[in-house]
N, C-alpha and C positions, 0 to 999 in steps of 0.2 A: 452630412450629407444622406441623403436617403435613398436607399436601396432596394428593388423588390427583385426577388430571387424565384425565378419561377422551375422548377424541381429541384426535389431534395436527397438525389443520387450521391454518387461517391463526388462531382464535382460540385453540384449546390450546396452539399453537406460542408463539404471542405473551405468552399470559398467563405458562408455565411458563418463557420467559426474562426476565419482568420478577420473578418471584418469587424466580428463582435467584440473580439478580443481589442480590437481599435478603437470602440464605443461610438462604431457609427449606426444610425438606424436603419436596421435588416429587418427586410419583413419577408419570410419564407412560404410562398405557395406549393401544395402538394395536394395532391389527391390520395394517394397512399397513406393510408392510416398507420400503417407500421413505420415507412420513413419521417412520419411526419410527429411521431409519438418519439423518434430517435432524437429529432430537431428538439423539440420543446423541454425533454429530459435532460440534454446536456451542452445546450446553446442559448445564452441569454438575447434571445433574438423574439419577435413577434412572429405567429404561423397564422396562415389562413387553408384550413381543407376546402379544397377544390380545385378544378382544371383551370391551369392558367391562360388557358386557351380561351376562358369565359370573359366577356365584356365585365359581366356584374361581379365576377371574383375580384379581376383586375383592380374596380373602382372599390372594392372592401377592401383591399391590400393599399389604397392610397396612389394608385397609379397618377394621379393628377398633382400628385405632389413630391412624387419620385425623383430624384436627379437621373438616374440611372435604372434600366429595367436589365437584367442578365436573364436568359431565354436558354437553358441550360440543361430538359429535359433529354431522355435518350431519345425523343421522337422527333425529328426535324418537323414534322406536321404542326406538331402543338408549339414548336419555338416560333414556327412560321405566323402562326394565326396569332400566337400570344403578342409577335412582335407590330402583326399588321393593327389590332384592336387599340395596344399601345401607343399606337402612332394616332389612331383616331381621336382617342380619349386624352392625348398629352402629347403633341407635337412637339413640344420642347425637350422631352424625356429621351437622354442618349438608350438608344435600345444596341444591345450584343445579342448576337444569338449562335447559338453552337448547330450547324449544320454539316453532314458528314458526306448526305448522297451526291455522289458524282453527277445527277442530274439535275439537282438544286444547283449546285456551285457552277454549273455551267452557264447559270444567269445570275450569278453574283452580281454584276453591274446594276442589272435589273432592282435586284431586291435592295440596292441603296437607294432608290428612286420610289416615290409614293408609288402604290399606298402603302407597302412598307418600309421605306425608310428606314431601314437596319444600317447604324452608324457602322458596327465591324460583324463582320461573319467570320465566325471561329469555325476553324477546320482544324480540329484536334490531331488528325491523323498525318496531314501534312506538316504541322508544326513537330509532330514526332518525327518523321521523317528527317527535317533539319536539324532536329536533337543528333539524330543518327551521323547525317554526313559529317558535324561540327566534331564530333568525337572521331571520325574515321579519318579526319584533317589535322587532327594531332594526337599520334601515336603516343603512349603513355600516359594519356590525360584521363581521369574518372570522370570531370564535369568540365564542359567547355562553355563561355557563352560571350559572344560575341556583341560590342559596342561601337559607337561612332563608324556604323557602316562597316564595321568589320576591321576596323584601322586598331581597335584596343580588344585584346582578349584578356578575360577573365577565366584563368586554369587552374583545376583542382588535381591535384599529383598527389599520390599515396609516395612517401620517402621509405627507401629501401633499406637493407644493410649497406649495400654498398655505396649510398647516396654521398657525393663528396662533401654537403657541408650539412650532412647531419650531428647534431650537438653544438653549433654554432651560434652566438647571441645573432639575431635581427641586425643589431646594429654593427656587427662587423661584414654581414652579407657582402658590403659594396666593395669594401678592402679585399676582401678574400678574394672575389670573383670578379671586381673590374668593371662590372655591368652596372649602369647606374641607372636605367629606366627599367627598374624591377621592383614591385612593390609587395611585399606579404600580408595581403589584408586581413587572414584570420587563421585558424589552427583549430582543427577538429581533433580532438584528441579524447579516445574512448569515449568516443560519443557527445563528449561536451566541447563548446564553442567557445573558443578561446578568442578577445580582440586583442592582440598584442600589442607590446609595446617593444621598445628597442632591445631592452633588456631579457625579455623571452628567448629562451632556444627552440628550434625546430629539432625532433627528436625522430629516429626510426620509428616507424609505422604513423606518423602523424599524418592526417590528410590535411594539406596546404593550399589553400586559394592565393595565388598571386597575380597580380596585372603587369602585364606587359604588352607592348606596342607588336605590331603584327610582322612586322621587318625584324626585330629583335627577338622574336620567339625559339627559332633554333636554339639559340644561345641562351635564352633561359630554361630551356629545356635541359640543355644539357647541365649546367649549372647544378640541378635537380637530380640528374641522373638518368635522363630519359634520351630515349632515342628518338629521332624525327624523320626517319625514313617512312615513306607513305605504304600503305596497304595496299596489296595484288592482288589476293585471292581470298575470296569472301563466301561464305555458305549460309544463306538464308534457309530457315525452317518456319514453314508455316505461308502458305499463299493465299489467306485473305487480303484485305483492302489495302492492311498495313504494309503487306510484304510484298504486294504486288506494287505498291507505290515508291516503296525502298529498291526494289528491283530497277525501275524505271529509271532512279535516281541514280543508281549505279551502272548505269548503262551509260546516262549521257556522259559520266566521269570516265569513261574507259575502264572500269574495273574488272577482272574476269570473276565471273559470279555464276553460282549454281544455286536453285532453290527447289528447296524438298516440297513436296504437298503431297498427304496422303489420300485427297478423292480425285479419283481419276477423270471425272466430268471437270472441278476445277483447274487439272492440269491442261488439259486442252484451251480450258480457256487464258488459261495463262500464257500459253505457247502462243495463241493468236496475237497476245499485246505486245510480246517481247520478243526482240530482234537477236541480241546475243548473249541473253543469257540462257543458261541451261538448266532446263526444268524435268524434275526426276520425280518420278509417283512412289510414294513410299512414305513409313513413317520416321517420323525426324529422331526415335529413341531406338532405332533398332539398328544396335551395333556394329552388326555385319553391313548395313549401306552404310553405314557412316566408315568402317574402315574400307570397304569399296572405294571411297569415295574423296580416299586418303585425307581424311581430317585433321592428322597430325602436322599435314602441309599447308592447314589454312593459316590465316594470320587472323582474319576474325570468323566467328559462328553467331550469326543473328538469330535468338530464338524468337519469332513473331507470332506465334499463334494466337488464338484468342483465349485461352486458358493458361493462366497465370501457371499453375502448379505443373503443368507440362514444360512450359519454359524454364522454370527454375530446376527442373529435373533434368531437361535436355543440355541446359548450358553448363550444369554440375559434371553430368557426363561428359561432352564435348572437352570441358577442360580436363578432366581426369583422362582420356584418351589423347591429349596432345594438343588441342587446339591452342593457339597462341593468346587469344582474346576472346570472350563473349559479350554480347552486348545481349541484356534480355529485358523482353516487354513486361512491365509490372502494370496492372491497372489498381490496384486498392491499394490503399496507402499503407493500411495495417502492415504489408507485408514490407515496406521500405526496410525498418531496422534488422529485418530477419535476412535478408538477401545480401545486407555488409555483413553481417557478421558471419556468416556461411563462405564470404571470399568472393561473390557477385558484387563487384564494384559498378561494372559498366551498366547503369539502367536506363530505359527509355521510358516513358507512361507518357501516353494521350493524352491522359487527363489532367497531368502536372504541366504539360505544354499549354493546354486550355487555361489552366488557371493563371500561368504568365502571362498569357495575353489579355486575359480579365484584370490584373491585378494593373495593368499598364495604364488603362482606364477608370480606374478607380483612383487611383493617386491622385493628391492635389497637386497644383504646378504642373508646369508644363511639361509631363515627364514621357518619354520620348521610347522606352522600353523597361522589363521590369525581369529579374530572374531570382528566382526562389534557390537557395545553395539547398544541398544535401540535409532531409531532416527539416530542413524548413524554417529553422531558426533564425534564418538572415536573409535579407534578401540585398541584391545589386540595382540599383537606379540608374538609368539615364535620363538625366534633365536639362533644360534649358536654363541660365541662370537669366531670370527676368529683372527689369530694370530697377523696381522699387522693392524685390524682396532682401530677405535679411540677410543674404549670404554673398552680397557684390560690395565693392568698394572696400573691403578691410581685411586682415591679414585672417588666415584660416582660423591661428590661436583664438582668434576673437567671436568666431562664430558663435551663436548659442546650440551649437550641436552639442548632447550628451557624447559621453567618453564612448558609448557603444556605437558610435556612427562615424565612418571616415569619408572624406574627400580623398579618392584612391585616384582618381586623372582629371585634367584640366585639358579639354579639347578649344585651342585657340585658332579658325582658321586652320593651316596646315600644319601647327606644331600642337606637339604632345607634349603637356607638363608633367610628370609624375611629381606633386608636392610638396613642401614642407608646411611648416607651420606660418612661415612667414610670405607664404605666395596668396596672392588677392585673385579674388575671382571679377572679371569683368562681365557688363553687361550681355546677353546671346552668347556666353562661352557654355560649350557643352559640357557638363561635369558628370563623372561617373564615382554615386557616392554606395558605401558600402554599409550594413546599418543591419541592426540585430532588429527582431522582429517587434520586441517590445519599444525600441527607441523610434519607428516608422511613423507616428503620431508626430514628432516634435520633428522630426526631417521636412516631413511635409509643410508642416508650420511655416519651417524658414524657406521653403520652395514657395511659398504663395506669395502672390502680388500681396503688399497692404493697403489695405481698405480708402487709405486718405488718398491714393493716387486716382482714385476715380470721382 
């Protein structure tokens, strides 16, 4: 698979890094010499210096032979023009473009048609808001993924000291809890990823990822000592585009919300766009203001400013002042291990949300959705079992999957199956697969239709 990436910023660099590790043919176009040097020195990919909106540069990068174009610069205009010329030069190339401006997003349907023919418009902020909404819907969770139209949840929870099942082996989990449709897919212990077997114990302090049906989620959370009561009072700090989108989403959910923004002109704009949210002018790091707004009574404080250092410090301050939970916006991937180490586990990243969307379209096979887990050492894929792929018609124990890849759920019509080694996947089943990053190429191979089918 040949992939041309326009833009070597955080998203472009990161997706190029992931794909190059999977031995995909990646070409990165970037006009900034320093950004291009970072790619050249650290990644095993080809580079082209120039502007990705130039047809000559696109041809130099081999757009006519490319399977996919990813236009992910920080400029909507550059991404649009790159998609336009890519469509002219190579109409069969799949085009994904990162678009953030609401002015352009109003014409999203038009962008999917000629002359642009963009296959996927990626709106990172909208995806980030969905991430926050999922976190708010599952109190106690550190990470939440939805699959099979929301019927299957992948939940990450940190095991506290009073966790009822801490210290027991996974093989004994069903007997101890009586809960049949739950499967622990991964354990992150001291930043190390463990693909568990039945003999592995879950311990206090572990971050575990388990799969559960939506209808059994409350019972599953209770097993791990987590409450499932909804949040009612939320404080947003930062009224930029992401803060505004989140506030609108919370209005629709009828959650009592306040928003703090330091720019008085922006406050007036926010007040015009929001009906129920209380907009306050002030600095989110002002302890007196936070005390006046009874931060200790807030279920969640979401720090959504455009400055991640401010977000980190404000979240720490909110926790110290008694906020029950914080959600912190982070853009730079280098900060991810840091924030976890200092106790900020609920993270939202518009860039990571964009990468999850991109991965769905670069994976081979009929992949419906992808979620990268914390630390990005693993992925969860939702895919359709194609008739002549290697995964159908045989017990799971006989499928040529590596040990570090697991089928964690099978959806067959209205039935959800938490599989065993004897379970058999049928054509058109929807399957949820957990895999380490290193095993993704072999998972892709198993999902792909055999050539003789044609």
